[in-house]
Kinemage of the C-alpha trace (Angstrom):
@kinemage 1
@onewidth
@group {chain A} dominant
@subgroup {mainchain}
@vectorlist {calphas} color= white
{ca unk a 1} P -18.268 -64.671 38.257
{ca unk a 2} L -17.670 -62.794 41.199
{ca unk a 3} L -14.197 -62.071 39.708
{ca unk a 4} L -16.065 -60.965 36.839
{ca unk a 5} L -18.687 -58.638 38.475
{ca unk a 6} L -15.858 -56.901 40.436
{ca unk a 7} L -13.944 -55.878 37.297
{ca unk a 8} L -16.689 -54.685 35.418
{ca unk a 9} L -17.738 -52.473 38.941
{ca unk a 10} L -13.633 -50.956 38.774
{ca unk a 11} L -13.760 -49.988 35.006
{ca unk a 12} L -17.262 -48.467 35.628
{ca unk a 13} L -16.127 -46.825 38.575
{ca unk a 14} L -13.154 -45.593 36.212
{ca unk a 15} L -15.316 -44.601 33.682
{ca unk a 16} L -17.191 -42.431 35.494
{ca unk a 17} L -14.373 -40.481 37.249
{ca unk a 18} L -12.830 -39.546 33.963
{ca unk a 19} L -16.360 -38.812 32.701
{ca unk a 20} L -16.586 -36.283 35.799
{ca unk a 21} L -12.629 -35.073 35.887
{ca unk a 22} L -11.172 -35.435 32.275
{ca unk a 23} L -7.380 -35.959 32.282
{ca unk a 24} L -4.599 -34.695 32.129
{ca unk a 25} L -6.399 -31.282 32.904
{ca unk a 26} L -7.793 -29.676 29.490
{ca unk a 27} L -5.897 -27.266 27.799
{ca unk a 28} L -7.561 -24.921 24.922
{ca unk a 29} L -4.675 -24.795 22.760
{ca unk a 30} L -1.133 -26.349 21.951
{ca unk a 31} L 0.468 -23.706 20.091
{ca unk a 32} L 3.612 -23.642 22.177
{ca unk a 33} L 4.327 -27.164 21.993
{ca unk a 34} L 3.443 -26.870 18.485
{ca unk a 35} L 6.769 -25.692 16.798
{ca unk a 36} L 8.189 -28.383 19.767
{ca unk a 37} L 6.199 -31.308 18.020
{ca unk a 38} L 7.257 -30.490 14.509
{ca unk a 39} L 10.722 -30.018 15.149
{ca unk a 40} L 12.700 -32.781 13.196
{ca unk a 41} L 15.830 -33.402 15.037
{ca unk a 42} L 14.012 -34.197 17.794
{ca unk a 43} L 11.197 -36.316 15.724
{ca unk a 44} L 14.322 -37.929 14.171
{ca unk a 45} L 15.471 -38.569 18.185
{ca unk a 46} L 12.242 -40.185 19.093
{ca unk a 47} L 11.908 -42.783 16.447
{ca unk a 48} L 15.151 -43.998 16.967
{ca unk a 49} L 14.318 -44.545 20.984
{ca unk a 50} L 11.907 -46.903 19.634
{ca unk a 51} L 13.858 -47.962 16.498
{ca unk a 52} L 17.038 -47.340 16.877
{ca unk a 53} L 18.625 -49.669 13.925
{ca unk a 54} L 15.573 -48.931 11.130
{ca unk a 55} L 15.674 -46.488 8.805
{ca unk a 56} L 13.226 -43.967 9.687
{ca unk a 57} L 10.103 -43.844 7.749
{ca unk a 58} L 6.960 -41.565 7.885
{ca unk a 59} L 3.948 -44.119 7.642
{ca unk a 60} L 3.387 -45.602 10.503
{ca unk a 61} L 0.043 -46.961 11.625
{ca unk a 62} L -0.278 -45.543 15.776
{ca unk a 63} L -2.265 -46.456 18.410
{ca unk a 64} L -2.796 -44.247 21.523
{ca unk a 65} L -4.514 -46.620 24.217
{ca unk a 66} L -5.970 -44.167 26.388
{ca unk a 67} L -5.618 -40.943 25.192
{ca unk a 68} L -7.166 -38.422 27.514
{ca unk a 69} L -7.414 -35.025 26.174
{ca unk a 70} L -4.496 -33.894 24.434
{ca unk a 71} L -1.979 -36.792 23.892
{ca unk a 72} L -3.414 -38.047 20.356
{ca unk a 73} L -3.259 -34.964 18.963
{ca unk a 74} L 0.191 -34.201 20.198
{ca unk a 75} L 1.051 -37.695 18.201
{ca unk a 76} L -1.001 -36.445 15.198
{ca unk a 77} L 0.973 -32.824 14.785
{ca unk a 78} L 4.684 -34.752 15.682
{ca unk a 79} L 3.826 -37.335 12.752
{ca unk a 80} L 1.534 -36.020 9.928
{ca unk a 81} L 2.407 -38.891 7.876
{ca unk a 82} L 1.656 -41.352 10.267
{ca unk a 83} L -1.895 -42.275 11.137
{ca unk a 84} L -2.730 -41.987 14.491
{ca unk a 85} L -5.853 -43.968 15.881
{ca unk a 86} L -7.018 -43.088 19.561
{ca unk a 87} L -9.375 -45.138 22.022
{ca unk a 88} L -10.674 -43.678 25.347
{ca unk a 89} L -13.133 -44.667 28.235
{ca unk a 90} L -14.045 -41.187 28.739
{ca unk a 91} L -16.355 -39.207 26.008
{ca unk a 92} L -15.591 -36.322 27.799
{ca unk a 93} L -11.676 -36.768 27.245
{ca unk a 94} L -12.570 -37.676 23.298
{ca unk a 95} L -14.830 -35.025 23.130
{ca unk a 96} L -11.171 -32.426 24.180
{ca unk a 97} L -9.638 -34.298 21.993
{ca unk a 98} L -11.600 -33.783 19.412
{ca unk a 99} L -12.070 -30.045 19.613
{ca unk a 100} L -8.110 -29.827 19.520
{ca unk a 101} L -7.863 -31.970 16.733
{ca unk a 102} L -10.697 -29.713 14.699
{ca unk a 103} L -8.553 -26.505 16.360
{ca unk a 104} L -5.536 -27.810 13.762
{ca unk a 105} L -7.430 -29.312 11.256
{ca unk a 106} L -5.796 -33.140 11.403
{ca unk a 107} L -7.303 -35.417 9.053
{ca unk a 108} L -4.535 -38.015 10.235
{ca unk a 109} L -6.399 -38.963 13.834
{ca unk a 110} L -9.419 -40.725 14.442
{ca unk a 111} L -10.967 -41.223 18.055
{ca unk a 112} L -12.647 -44.015 19.093
{ca unk a 113} L -14.915 -44.332 22.556
{ca unk a 114} L -13.684 -47.284 23.486
{ca unk a 115} L -12.314 -49.501 26.195
{ca unk a 116} L -8.546 -50.681 26.235
{ca unk a 117} L -9.720 -54.299 26.449
{ca unk a 118} L -11.639 -54.056 23.742
{ca unk a 119} L -8.884 -52.554 21.255
{ca unk a 120} L -9.161 -56.012 18.930
{ca unk a 121} L -12.581 -54.626 17.435
{ca unk a 122} L -10.604 -52.169 15.381
{ca unk a 123} L -9.640 -55.244 13.248
{ca unk a 124} L -6.124 -53.499 12.324
{ca unk a 125} L -2.724 -53.783 13.985
{ca unk a 126} L -0.485 -51.057 14.594
{ca unk a 127} L 3.442 -50.386 14.469
{ca unk a 128} L 3.776 -48.422 17.679
{ca unk a 129} L 1.532 -48.559 20.233
{ca unk a 130} L 1.245 -45.891 23.261
{ca unk a 131} L -0.654 -46.463 26.436
{ca unk a 132} L 0.796 -44.685 29.250
{ca unk a 133} L -0.605 -43.632 32.276
{ca unk a 134} L -3.417 -46.438 31.900
{ca unk a 135} L -2.880 -50.101 32.408
{ca unk a 136} L -2.028 -49.770 36.360
{ca unk a 137} L -6.124 -48.650 36.494
{ca unk a 138} L -7.354 -51.206 34.740
{ca unk a 139} L -8.825 -54.051 37.083
{ca unk a 140} L -7.075 -56.352 35.075
{ca unk a 141} L -3.301 -55.176 33.412
{ca unk a 142} L -2.451 -58.533 32.534
{ca unk a 143} L -5.952 -58.575 30.191
{ca unk a 144} L -5.013 -54.934 28.989
{ca unk a 145} L -1.368 -55.559 28.079
{ca unk a 146} L -2.212 -58.910 26.111
{ca unk a 147} L -5.008 -57.089 24.066
{ca unk a 148} L -2.835 -54.340 23.081
{ca unk a 149} L -0.156 -57.557 22.533
{ca unk a 150} L -3.062 -58.482 19.511
{ca unk a 151} L -3.004 -55.516 17.590
{ca unk a 152} L 1.107 -55.010 17.883
{ca unk a 153} L 2.077 -55.831 14.307
{ca unk a 154} L 5.119 -58.543 14.266
{ca unk a 155} L 8.075 -55.593 13.877
{ca unk a 156} L 5.846 -53.510 15.862
{ca unk a 157} L 6.689 -51.206 19.324
{ca unk a 158} L 5.101 -50.530 22.529
{ca unk a 159} L 5.585 -47.139 24.604
{ca unk a 160} L 4.757 -48.001 27.893
{ca unk a 161} L 4.655 -46.319 31.596
{ca unk a 162} L 2.705 -47.407 35.038
{ca unk a 163} L 3.546 -46.082 37.713
{ca unk a 164} L 6.240 -47.512 39.993
{ca unk a 165} L 5.776 -47.492 43.994
{ca unk a 166} L 8.805 -45.490 45.590
{ca unk a 167} L 8.235 -42.295 44.021
{ca unk a 168} L 4.635 -42.377 45.153
{ca unk a 169} L 5.015 -42.944 48.847
{ca unk a 170} L 3.719 -39.599 49.672
{ca unk a 171} L 0.681 -40.163 47.592
{ca unk a 172} L -0.200 -43.326 48.927
{ca unk a 173} L -0.124 -42.163 52.345
{ca unk a 174} L -2.618 -39.583 51.394
{ca unk a 175} L -4.728 -42.547 49.359
{ca unk a 176} L -5.376 -44.248 52.568
{ca unk a 177} L -6.352 -41.035 54.634
{ca unk a 178} L -8.927 -40.160 51.336
{ca unk a 179} L -10.383 -43.292 51.599
{ca unk a 180} L -10.452 -43.601 55.537
{ca unk a 181} L -12.213 -40.569 55.643
{ca unk a 182} L -14.064 -41.364 52.213
{ca unk a 183} L -13.219 -37.613 50.720
{ca unk a 184} L -14.930 -37.360 47.403
{ca unk a 185} L -14.944 -35.677 43.908
{ca unk a 186} L -16.970 -32.770 44.459
{ca unk a 187} L -16.116 -29.547 44.376
{ca unk a 188} L -16.271 -28.630 47.435
{ca unk a 189} L -14.152 -32.055 49.171
{ca unk a 190} L -11.322 -30.721 46.756
{ca unk a 191} L -11.070 -27.772 47.545
{ca unk a 192} L -10.863 -28.735 51.234
{ca unk a 193} L -8.317 -31.866 50.267
{ca unk a 194} L -6.297 -29.141 49.093
{ca unk a 195} L -6.279 -27.031 51.724
{ca unk a 196} L -5.290 -30.145 53.942
{ca unk a 197} L -2.324 -30.409 51.776
{ca unk a 198} L -1.380 -27.283 51.932
{ca unk a 199} L -1.175 -27.603 55.335
{ca unk a 200} L 1.528 -30.731 55.276
{ca unk a 201} L 4.852 -30.344 56.649
{ca unk a 202} L 7.493 -29.145 54.244
{ca unk a 203} L 9.064 -32.987 55.322
{ca unk a 204} L 6.122 -34.748 54.246
{ca unk a 205} L 6.968 -37.387 51.481
{ca unk a 206} L 4.106 -35.804 49.484
{ca unk a 207} L 6.098 -32.155 49.669
{ca unk a 208} L 8.114 -33.526 46.619
{ca unk a 209} L 5.601 -34.312 44.462
{ca unk a 210} L 4.425 -30.718 44.732
{ca unk a 211} L 7.883 -30.075 43.293
{ca unk a 212} L 8.281 -32.054 40.152
{ca unk a 213} L 4.563 -31.651 39.130
{ca unk a 214} L 3.548 -28.247 38.336
{ca unk a 215} L -0.120 -29.233 37.825
{ca unk a 216} L -0.729 -30.697 41.034
{ca unk a 217} L -2.605 -28.264 43.090
{ca unk a 218} L -5.599 -28.155 39.991
{ca unk a 219} L -8.502 -30.025 41.214
{ca unk a 220} L -8.785 -32.276 38.269
{ca unk a 221} L -4.854 -33.645 38.353
{ca unk a 222} L -5.195 -33.461 42.766
{ca unk a 223} L -7.910 -36.007 42.397
{ca unk a 224} L -6.381 -38.143 39.478
{ca unk a 225} L -3.222 -38.208 42.026
{ca unk a 226} L -5.440 -39.274 45.179
{ca unk a 227} L -9.099 -40.096 44.568
{ca unk a 228} L -8.540 -41.955 41.870
{ca unk a 229} L -11.033 -45.424 42.362
{ca unk a 230} L -7.986 -47.935 40.878
{ca unk a 231} L -4.896 -47.619 41.256
{ca unk a 232} L -1.409 -49.975 41.196
{ca unk a 233} L 2.058 -49.612 40.916
{ca unk a 234} L 5.146 -52.206 39.450
{ca unk a 235} L 8.447 -52.489 41.106
{ca unk a 236} L 11.431 -53.472 38.346
{ca unk a 237} L 10.562 -56.923 38.966
{ca unk a 238} L 7.042 -57.074 38.611
{ca unk a 239} L 7.426 -55.394 35.299
{ca unk a 240} L 9.572 -58.085 34.349
{ca unk a 241} L 7.251 -60.735 35.237
{ca unk a 242} L 4.549 -59.445 33.772
{ca unk a 243} L 6.121 -58.569 30.267
{ca unk a 244} L 7.303 -62.278 30.098
{ca unk a 245} L 3.371 -63.708 31.385
{ca unk a 246} L 1.800 -61.124 28.371
{ca unk a 247} L 4.620 -62.726 25.997
{ca unk a 248} L 6.425 -59.358 25.451
{ca unk a 249} L 10.148 -58.500 25.807
{ca unk a 250} L 11.895 -55.688 26.649
{ca unk a 251} L 13.231 -53.568 23.667
{ca unk a 252} L 14.745 -50.486 25.499
{ca unk a 253} L 14.494 -48.525 28.653
{ca unk a 254} L 14.361 -44.819 28.862
{ca unk a 255} L 12.216 -42.918 31.275
{ca unk a 256} L 9.541 -45.224 29.951
{ca unk a 257} L 9.622 -48.734 28.105
{ca unk a 258} L 9.835 -49.839 24.268
{ca unk a 259} L 8.419 -53.328 24.142
{ca unk a 260} L 8.051 -55.674 21.538
{ca unk a 261} L 6.201 -58.340 21.019
{ca unk a 262} L 8.038 -62.147 21.700
{ca unk a 263} L 7.220 -63.169 17.864
{ca unk a 264} L 10.843 -63.200 17.022
{ca unk a 265} L 13.774 -64.234 18.309
{ca unk a 266} L 15.029 -62.664 21.318
{ca unk a 267} L 18.436 -61.469 19.401
{ca unk a 268} L 16.396 -59.083 16.875
{ca unk a 269} L 14.575 -57.357 20.154
{ca unk a 270} L 16.938 -54.713 19.981
{ca unk a 271} L 19.640 -56.190 22.204
{ca unk a 272} L 18.283 -57.834 24.328
{ca unk a 273} L 19.344 -61.001 24.159
{ca unk a 274} L 22.818 -59.359 24.231
{ca unk a 275} L 21.862 -57.896 28.075
{ca unk a 276} L 20.126 -60.888 29.665
{ca unk a 277} L 22.781 -60.797 32.248
{ca unk a 278} L 21.563 -57.618 33.311
{ca unk a 279} L 17.694 -58.262 32.598
{ca unk a 280} L 17.871 -61.205 35.280
{ca unk a 281} L 19.884 -58.825 37.414
{ca unk a 282} L 16.829 -56.167 37.546
{ca unk a 283} L 14.181 -59.076 38.168
{ca unk a 284} L 15.497 -59.718 41.692
{ca unk a 285} L 15.534 -55.676 42.342
{ca unk a 286} L 12.855 -54.923 44.886
């Protein structure tokens, strides 16, 4: 009972955080990305990243789990023949998504205010599940991944992204600093925190984040990185153990991972069986 109460508290804290600070930082339009979203060569390449041996088709059922403020709209623009379903715990994030969808007159996108752990309430299955930057914020990532697996089609795939510890060393140092001082998300506190970050020496581990993330200096992006109420990272070995526990197997690894449910023989999971030795070695990488 105590664990259930703690999980509920974390979930409520995450929901409240994103109601105040929707993420990614909301945008008024996607005009600059619209032609890129619809580029046929790029669309074909992205399809075969997930299904390298399958003939391309347009009519996929796609779930964007934890869609934030714009991700689902990008998928709806890119895949006009697919049906896109998007869920999020934040009404504020869904409001921004809905505004973008209305701007572009999208009729292939439906939105649901729904926690990821209750995705089975949709009573549907999906060919592709996209869940990037979400599972590492849940109180129980195993439950989250198992919930997604339950609505994945037998021949479906997932595109996942979770935090890794090493590139975030500076972020975790600053998170400890913020927790120690009890820094919150008010406008004044975020402004003061920004001033502290600006004063960091150039060789601070956080400096690399400045160089890579163009939006990091925005208050909402800074809060998401440094003040989030629930955040964990996974090593490579922990990712593979996690997939094992949740009945998944790695289909392809690029910058993200397309994962298939272990509902078919391993030899059919995008060649995972042929790469077994490499996978076994990766499990021991710290």
